[in-house]
N, C-alpha and C positions, 0 to 999 in steps of 0.2 A: 499436543494441540487438540483443542476441541473440534468437533465437526464444523465445517464451513458451510455457509449458506450456498444455495445452488448458484452455479456460475462463477464462484470465486476460485482463484488459483492460489495455492499456497506460495508464500514467499519465504526464502531461506535467509534473508538478511544481507544478501549481496547487493551489487549495484542495481539501479533501476532496470527492470527487465523489459521495458517497452520504450519506444521512441518518446522523447520529451514532449512532443505535441499530441500525445495520445490521451484522450479523455478517459479517466479511470474513477472507479469507486474503490476505496481502500478500507481495510479493517485493521485497526490497531490491536496491539496485545491486550489492551484493557477492554476490548469488545466494541469500541466505538466505531461506527461506520460513517465515512464521509464521502460525499459524491460531488460531481460537478466541477472537478478540478483537473487540469492537465497534469500529467505525471511530473513535469518539471517543478510544479508547485511544491511537491514533497521532497525535492532534491536540494533545496537551499539549506545552507548550514543552520542548524544541524540537519543532515540528511536523515529522514525517517526511513528511507529504504535500507540504509546501511546500519545494521544493529551495532550499538556500542557495548551492550551487555544484554543478558537475558532477562533483566528485570526492569527495563525501561518501558513504561506503559504506552508511549507514543510510537514505538517501533511498528512498522507495517508488517503484519504477518500474512496478509492475503490481499489480493486485488482482483478487480474485474474490469475488463475493457468495456467501455460504453460506446454506443453508437450515437454520434451527434445528431440532434434533431434538425 
């Protein structure tokens, strides 16, 4: 895995590591960073938290918990 931006926590492909109503920024395997969504958004089928294989570009490889404004 490449180095992660400051504040990001690596994710190992298991279940969602935070409460569903936690606001998070996520980084996908393809390097795309998406913010402003609750963790539950990424857990609908297919779940991007749970890796199906090591070559799926949308799998979440890191996340950062955000403070709501």
